[in-house]
N, C-alpha and C positions, 0 to 999 in steps of 0.2 A: 747628949745627944737630946737629956732633959735640959740641961741649960740652958741650948739655944732654940728649943722649941719653946722653954716660958721665957725668954728674951724677946721670942718673934710673937707670940701674944700680948707681951706687954706694950711692942712697940703697936700692933693690929688694935687694941682696943684704948690706947692713950690717943693713936689720932682717929679712931669713929667719935670719941666723946670730942675731940677738939671742932668735928668736922658741921657745922650750922652755915646754914644759910644764911653771914649777916647780908646785911644793906649796902659797906664797900664792894663786897666779890658781884653782888647782883648788878648795879650799876655801871662797874668800870669791868668794863674783860682788856687784861693787859696782854694779850695776845690772841691769834687765831692759830697760828701754826709755829711751831718752834722742830729747831731740825740742831742737830750736836755730832761733834767728831770729838772721840774721847779716846785716850788711853787707859788704856786697862790693867788692873794688879788683881788676877787668881791667888785665893791662898788657901789652899785643898791641901794641908800636912795631915789631915785628920785629928787633930788637939781639939777640933772645935774651938771651945773660944780663951783656952790659953794659946800664949804666944801670938797675939793677933800683930804685934809687930816687929815680928821676929825676920824682919827684908831679905834679911842674909842667906838663909835657909829654908826661907816657905814661900813666899814672896814670886811669881812666874809672872813676867812679863817683860813687854820689847818696848824700845827707844823709838819708837813709831806709832802713829794711831794706830788702835786694832778694835774700835767700838765705831758704834755707828746706829743714831737715836732720831726718829721723830715722833713728836708730841701736838698730838691737835686739843685745842682748848674746848671745852664740853660748856660746865658755867657752874656758879655758885663756886667756885676756886678747882672744882675736880677739871680732870685731863685725862685724855687716853692717851701712854705712850708705847712704843714698838722700838726694839732695839736687839742689835745681833754683834756678834763677838765672837774675833777670829782669833785665838790667842797660841801657845806651844808650852808644853810642861819643860824647861829645864833639866837634863841630868844630873844635877849637883845640887836641886830642888828637894826638898823633903814633900813627898808625895805619900798621903793617907802610909805615913810613917815607914817611909821606905824612899830609896835613892837610886838616883842613876835609874829613873823611870822617863822617859823620853816619848812626847807622848803631843798629838795634834788636839787642840782642844774647840770646841763650837757651842753657841748659846745662841737662841733667841727669843728672846719675851718679851713676852702682852702684859703692860702694869697699869691698873689706875695710879693715879697721882692728884692727893692733896696738899694746896698750897695754903698752909698757914698763914696766906701772907693778910689777911682779911683781919688778925688780930691786933696789927698794928698801923694798916695801912689808913692815910695813905703818908705818915711822916716820917716812916726809912723807907719809901719805894726800892733802894736801894738793894737791897738782901730783902730775897725771898725762901724762908723755910719750908720743907714737903717731907710730905712721907708716900711711902708704893707700895702697893701686893698686887700680884698677880700670880699668871702661871710661863712657866717657861717650858725649854727643854735646849741639853747639855748631853753633846755630842765627844764624850773620849777615845781618843783613836787606841789608846793600850792601858785602858784603865782595868784595874784586878778584878774587879766586876760589875756588869750591866752597862757597856758603853754608851748605851743610848738610856737619858733619866728623864722621865717628866717632872719638872720639881714646881714646889707652892714657891714664890719670893716677897721678899717682905723687906723691906730697906730705909734706909731717912738718907736728906740731901740737902743739898741749899745751891742758889742760884746767889751771883755777886754780878751785880748790872754795874759794869764800869762804863759802858755807854746804852742810851734809851733800848735797842735792840739786841746790842750785843755782851753777851757774861761770861762770867767763867763757872761751870756749876762741877759742884765736888757730889757723890753718890755713895755710900757702901748698902751693898744689895746680898742677905742673908738668902743663902736658898737651901730648900730642904727634900730632899730627893725620895719624894712619893710612890717609888718602885725600883726596884723586886718587893721592898716592905720597907715602912715607913719607921718601924721601931728599930729595926735589926741591921740597917746599911748604913747608919747613919756614919763610919767610919769609911764608907766606899764611897757614899754622895752626896752627902752635906762638903756645902763651902763656901767663903765669901767671895766675894768679888768686888771693889773697888775698881772706881773710877774719877778720872778729873778732865774735863775738856774744855772745848770752845763750843758755846748754843748760839745761834741769832732767834730772833725770834719777830712776828709780820703779821700784820693783820687785827690788829686791836683796838682800842679807843674805847669811849664813853658810851654806852646803850643809852638810844631816844628812850627819856623816862616823861616826857609829856605828853603822851598818846593822850591821858586820860585829860590832861589841861587843852588840852588842842580839840578835844572831841567838846569841853565844856563850853571851852570859845568857842567854838562852834554855835553850839546848843546857845550860847548868849543873843550871838549874832544874829542868829535867826529867829529870836525872838525879839531884838529891839528891830528888823526889817519887821516882823510882822506887826508891835505896835505903831509904827510909822506910816506903813501901809493901814491900818485901823483908823493912823489918826486924818489920815487925808480924806 
C-alpha cells in the first residue's frame, strides 16, 4: 500500500510541476470533444506493485471493447474526462491472492487530464503524453469485502495520432480505495486498470489572438478619419 501511495504521490507532484500555461496551449486548441472505445485490463491480484505484467495469472480482460470515454477540452492543456468500464473477473485469475473468484466488475470515473503537449509542440504533434487524477466508483459483485468502493485515481497515458483527428490511446490508472479504510484495505480495494483504444476528436483550431490588434487597428482607423475630417 505504501509503495502504491508513494508512486501515486510522485505522479501527482510531477504533473503539477509540469502543468504551466504555456503560450502554445493558450493559442492552439487541439480539440473540443474527444470520444474513445477501449479494451481494458483489470489487475487486482493484491500484490500491489509486484507482478505488474503477469498477464497469464493476473490480468482480467475480454476480447471486445469494455470501456467508453468522453473528454471535454478546457484550456491551457487541461481537459475533463468521464469514463465507464464493464468487465469480469475470470475464475482462473488471481484476485486478491485468491483464485476461482468469478465476478462482475464495473467502474465509473471522472478525471482531470493535463496534456504535456505544450513541452514540445508544435514539433511533434503526432504524440501527446498526459497525466490524470480524479475520483471513481467501483463495483465488484463477488468481492471479498466492500463490493461498492469509491476510489482516488492517478494515471499516465499518451495518444498517438496517426490521423489529424483519429488516434491510439494507451492509459494506465492506479486506483486507491477510499473506503472502508484508506490504509488497511489495500489488498481488497486497490487495483490497476490498463486500457488501449481508438479515440476520435473534433472541434479544435487556433484561437483568435488578434483581438487586441483589431481593436488597435480600429482605433488607428478612427484616429486617421478624425485627422482627415479635421483637415477638411
